[in-house]
C-alpha positions in Angstrom: 0.0 -0.4 -0.3 1.0 3.4 -0.8 1.6 6.2 2.1 -1.1 8.8 1.7 -1.4 12.0 3.8 -5.4 12.2 5.8 -7.1 14.8 6.5 -10.3 15.7 8.6 -11.1 18.4 9.8 -15.1 19.1 11.4 -16.5 21.1 13.9 -15.2 20.9 18.0 -16.0 18.0 19.9 -17.4 15.8 16.9 -14.8 13.0 17.9 -12.2 13.5 15.0 -9.3 13.1 17.1 -10.6 10.2 18.8 -11.2 8.9 15.1 -7.7 10.1 13.7 -6.2 8.1 16.3 -7.8 5.0 15.7 -6.8 5.3 12.7 -3.3 6.3 12.8 -2.4 3.2 15.0 -4.8 1.2 13.1 -2.8 2.0 9.8 1.0 2.8 11.3 0.9 5.8 10.6 2.2 9.3 12.4 -1.1 11.3 14.3 -0.9 14.8 14.1 -3.4 17.3 16.4 -3.5 19.7 15.2 -6.2 21.6 17.7 -4.0 20.9 20.7 -1.5 22.7 18.5 -3.7 25.7 19.0 -4.9 24.8 22.5 -1.3 24.5 23.6 -0.5 28.1 22.4 -3.4 29.4 23.8 -2.5 27.7 27.0 1.4 29.5 27.0 -0.2 32.6 26.5 -2.6 32.5 29.9 0.3 31.1 31.7 2.1 33.4 30.3 0.2 36.8 30.4 -0.5 37.1 27.2 -4.1 36.3 27.2 -5.1 38.4 29.9 -9.2 37.8 30.6 -10.4 38.9 27.7 -7.5 40.6 26.7 -5.0 39.5 24.0 -1.2 41.0 23.8 -1.0 40.6 20.2 2.1 42.5 20.0 3.6 40.2 22.5 2.3 36.9 21.1 3.6 38.1 17.6 7.4 38.5 19.0 7.0 35.2 21.4 5.2 32.9 18.9 8.5 31.6 17.5 10.1 30.8 20.8 6.0 28.3 21.1 7.1 24.9 20.0 5.2 22.2 20.2 5.3 18.4 19.8 3.8 14.8 19.8 5.7 12.2 21.5 3.5 8.7 22.4 2.1 8.1 25.7 3.1 4.4 26.5 0.1 3.7 29.4 -2.6 5.1 26.2 -0.7 4.1 23.8 -1.7 7.5 22.0 0.0 10.7 21.4 0.2 13.3 24.6 0.7 16.8 23.2 3.9 18.4 24.6 4.4 22.6 25.2 8.4 23.8 24.9 9.2 19.9 25.8 7.0 20.1 28.7 3.8 17.5 28.8 1.0 19.7 28.9 -1.5 16.9 27.4 -4.5 17.4 30.4 -4.3 20.7 30.7 -5.1 22.0 27.0 -8.4 20.0 27.6 -9.4 22.1 30.2 -12.4 24.5 30.0 -10.5 28.3 30.2 -8.5 27.1 27.4 -11.0 25.5 25.4 -13.0 29.2 26.0 -10.5 30.9 24.8 -8.7 28.8 21.5 -11.0 30.6 19.2 -10.4 33.9 19.6 -5.9 32.9 19.3 -6.7 29.9 17.2 -8.2 33.8 14.6 -4.9 35.5 14.6 -2.8 35.2 11.3 0.6 35.0 12.7 -1.2 31.9 15.0 -2.0 30.5 11.7 0.3 30.9 10.0 2.9 29.9 12.4 1.4 26.5 13.4 0.4 25.5 9.8 4.6 26.2 8.7 5.2 23.7 11.6 2.2 21.0 10.5 3.5 21.2 7.0 6.7 19.9 8.2 5.3 17.4 10.1 3.5 15.8 7.0 6.6 16.2 4.5 7.2 12.4 4.4 3.2 11.1 4.0 1.6 8.6 6.2 0.2 10.3 8.6 -3.3 11.3 9.8 -3.6 15.1 10.6 -7.4 16.8 12.4 -8.4 20.1 12.3 -10.6 22.6 11.1 -8.6 23.6 8.2 -6.1 20.7 7.3 -8.5 19.6 3.8 -8.3 23.1 2.4 -5.1 25.1 3.8 -2.4 23.0 5.0 -2.8 19.8 3.4 -5.3 20.8 0.4 -3.5 18.6 -2.0 -4.6 15.6 0.8 -5.2 11.6 -0.5 -8.7 11.7 1.6 -10.2 14.2 3.1 -13.0 13.7 5.7 -15.3 16.4 7.1 -16.8 15.1 10.2 -20.3 16.8 11.5 -22.7 16.3 14.5 -25.2 18.1 15.9 -24.0 20.8 19.2 -26.1 18.9 22.0 -24.8 15.5 21.0 -21.3 17.2 21.2 -21.7 19.2 24.2 -23.0 15.6 26.2 -19.7 14.1 24.9 -17.4 17.1 26.0 -19.2 16.8 29.3 -18.8 13.3 29.3 -15.5 14.1 28.7 -14.6 15.9 31.3 -16.9 13.8 34.1 -14.6 11.1 32.8 -11.3 13.2 33.8 -12.5 14.2 37.3 -12.6 18.0 36.4 -16.2 20.2 37.5 -18.2 20.4 34.4 -21.9 22.4 33.5 -23.4 21.3 30.0 -24.7 24.3 29.5 -21.7 26.4 29.8 -20.2 23.2 26.9 -23.5 23.9 24.6 -23.1 28.0 24.7 -18.9 27.2 24.4 -19.7 25.1 21.5 -22.2 27.0 19.2 -19.8 30.1 19.6 -16.2 28.5 18.5 -19.2 26.9 16.0 -19.9 30.4 14.7 -15.9 32.0 15.1 -14.3 28.5 13.6 -16.6 29.4 10.1 -16.6 33.0 10.1 -12.8 33.6 11.1 -10.9 35.8 7.9 -8.2 33.1 8.1 -8.9 29.6 7.1 -12.5 29.3 8.4 -14.0 26.4 8.4 -15.5 25.2 5.6 -15.7 21.6 4.0 -13.5 20.8 1.2 -14.9 20.2 -2.0 -13.4 16.5 -2.3 -13.9 16.2 1.4 -16.0 13.1 2.5 -18.9 14.0 4.6 -19.8 12.1 8.4 -22.3 13.3 10.4 -21.7 10.9 12.9 -24.8 12.1 15.5 -26.0 8.6 16.2 -23.5 6.4 14.7 -20.9 4.8 17.7 -17.8 4.5 17.4 -17.0 1.5 16.1 -19.5 2.1 13.3 -17.4 5.4 12.7 -13.7 3.0 12.8 -15.8 0.7 10.3 -16.8 3.5 7.7 -13.0 5.3 7.9 -11.5 2.4 7.3 -13.2 1.8 4.3 -12.6 4.8 3.1 -9.0 4.2 3.8 -8.6 1.0 2.0 -10.4 2.8 -1.3 -7.4 5.4 -1.3 -4.3 3.8 -0.1 -4.8 0.2 -2.5 
């Protein structure tokens, strides 16, 4: 089988990362979570006083973006990659509601997207990767051999996010999460730089009523069609 690039785009909390991680592990590809990269930049901005309350010091972030290095390392216990920010494991920190509520404004900044896309394209030079995010099939890898666009109702996505946080022992409010999901949808679709949209040649997957196993089966079938 030839090695290909797989781009999985879609709305927040659609299960894109779970799908992408499982497929990458199944076929022996490298998984890259582009959303985690923007979350890591957001975490850096919060922890370093760049994103204070609702104000972003864009000039300072522009100067420091070159010093923000994000990488992924396999967690032997979970069998999945963890996100590292400048050499520190931040996988759990970047999934907090504080980061979730602030990641969209950070990801709309053109210089942040430019820096992250450059890192992502470098990671994907050798093919044999699965990357998920908002603009992978449209901006990062427009020539990807397999593109998937994932959607589901806001309520279903909020419930999944709520269940995920509760399982980790974190406090969570369903109403707050649902509002955050809707706000992120609006920002993602209406930002000036690389707005969230389905690439013309992407396959649409509405997983509102699908189990994880049904999704995995469907995705693996699409992979087999393209990689032969």
